[in-house]
N, C-alpha and C positions, 0 to 999 in steps of 0.2 A: 914477124912478131905476132901477127894476128892469130896464126895457127897455135902459137904457144899460149896466148891468152885464152883461146878456146879450150885448149887442154886443161888449163887451170880451172876454167869454168866447169868442165865436166868432172874434174877430180874433187871439186868443192863438196864437202859433206852436206851442205845445205841444199844441193840440187835434189828435187823431189823424186828420187828413184825408188822409194819404198824400202830401202835397205835398213832403215832404222829398226824394223821389226824382226830382223834376222841376225843371229850371232855367228853364222857361218859354221855351226856345229860346236862353238866354244862353250855354250851353256852346259851342254851334256858333258863335255870334257872336264870342265871345272867341277861339276857335280861328281864326276867319277874320280877325280884326283883331288880330294878334300885338302885344303890348306896349300894349294899350289903356290909356290914362291915366284916372285918376279923373274928370277933367272930361269925357272922351269917354263914359265909362260913365254919368255923370250925364245927359248929353244923350240917351243911348239909353233910359234909364229914363223920362225926360221924354217921349220920342217914344212909348214903349209905353203910358204912361198916356193920352196925348192921342189916339193913333191906333189903339189896340187896346182898352184897358180902357174908356175913356169912350164910344166909339162902337160897341162890339161887346159886350163882356162885361157892361157896365153895362146896356145895352139888353135883352140876353137875361135878365139877372137881374130887371129891373123887370117885364118882360112875364110872366115866370114867377111873380113875387111877386103880381102882380095876378090871375093865374089861380087863386090860392088852391088848393083841393083838387081842381080839375078836371084829372084825369090826362090826359084826351084833349087838352086845350089845352096842357098842359106837354109832352106827347109831340110835338106839332106844332112847338113852339119848339125842342125838342131836335133834331128832324130838320133844322130850318132852320140851326141852329148847325153840325151835321155837314156839310151841303151847302155852307156858307159858309167852312169851314176847309180851306184848300188842301192842306196837307201832312199825311201820315199820322201822323207823329210827334206833331204838335200835336193831332190828333184823338184819338189813343190816349191821350196824356197827360191831356187834358181829361176823357175818359171814365173813366180809371182814378182820377183824383182825385175825380171825382163819385161813383163807386161806393164808394170808401173813406169819403168824407164821409157818404154814406147809411148805410153799415154802422155807423159810429160812432153816428149819431143814432138809428138803429133799436135798437141795443143800449141806448141811454139811454132808450128808451121812447117816442120820437116816432112817432106812428102814421102821419103822412104820409110820413115817411122810410121806414118799413117798407113802406108801399104802393108808393112809388116804387122801392125796392130790388126788390120782387117784380115790378114792371112791367119793370124792366131785365132781370131774369132770364128773363122771358117773351118778351123781345124787343120789347116795346111801347114802351119808352123806351130811349135810348142812354146816358144818365147824364152828360151834359156838366156840368162843375162849376158854371158860372155859373147854368145852368138849375136844377140841383138846389139850389143855395144859395137862389135866389129862392123856390122852393116851400117849402123847409124853414124858412127864416127867417121866412116869413109865419106859419108855425105856431108858431115859437119865441116870437114876441111882439115882434119888431122892427117898427118902422114903415118906410116907404119910405126916408126919409132915413137912418136908422140902418143899414138894409140896404146902401145904397149906400156909406156911409162905411166900413162893415166890409169890404165887398168891395174898395174902393179901397185901404184900408190893408193888407189881406192881400196884394193884388197887389204893392204897392210893397215891403212887407217881405219877401215871398217872393223878389223879384228881388234885393234886397240880401243876403239870407241865402245865396242861390245864388252870388252873386259872391264873397262872403267865403269860402265853402267851396272855390271854384275858385281862390282866391288872387289874384283880380284887384284887390281893394281890401282895405284894412284895416278893422277893426271901427269905429273912430272915423270914418274916411272914409265908411263905410256909413251911420252915424248922421247925418252932415251931409247926405248925399244924401236920406235918408229924411225928415229934417226939412224939407228944401226941397220935397219932394213934397206935403206936407200942404196948403198953400194951394191948390195946383193941383187936388187931389182935392176940396177944399171948393168950389172954384169950379164944377167940373162938376156936383157934387151939387145945387148951387143952380139949375141949369138944368132947366126942365121937360122931360119926355119924353112925347111923344104916344103914345096907345094903339097906333097903327099904325106906330111908329118902326121904320125898317129897320136891319138889322145892317150896319155898315160897318167895314172894317179895311184900312189901307194901310201895311204895313211890309215893303217888298220886301227890304231888307237882312236882316231877321230871318227872312223866309221862305226866302231862299237859304241862310242859315246853318243853319236847321233841316233843310233838304234834305241839306246836306253832312253834318250831324251824324248822320243816319240811316245813312250809309255809313262812319262812322268805325270803326276797329278797336278803339279803346280809349275808353270813355266812363264818366264818373263818374255822370252823370244819364241817365235814360231818355229825356228830350227836352230 
């Protein structure tokens, strides 16, 4: 039960990971699609879970989780995530979230987090959030299934929170969308992931929105 409680702790939106400053590309998407309805937003969240989190973030997380304390292996995964993320705003957001996540865990006494934080400072790692989560959560005591569930829940709840702050949906509408994401996350977590699984992501609408967001004069979120 302790590992389950630790997973709940890590999925808690109050954990100081720095994610409050990032909309995961949603601010640009909502600006691009004026008057987005809750049903359309629910479809967008579904697409992000299917075509970004499940096939990219989850794979990076699992590969890092399996690397354990091997900083060289984690750094290689980190570079692959960097090279596979097309737009600068998404790369920077991922790295900043990862650095904040490491800083919080290092201050809580997690030795691997402190080592990864120092590796980022030396330029040996970049600090992408999914990669850092995989490494640190392996040291926190989560198993692979709990790490994936925590990651998926955090991704979905982060999207919902950002949309609420942007005024795109109401709180109860957000809870309906989040509730409906849970079986989808569970289904992906049940699928095995090969050791050499490739990172894949295809969300052209969100990529275009992120590129436009970088040039916006007024922004609530950093990405």
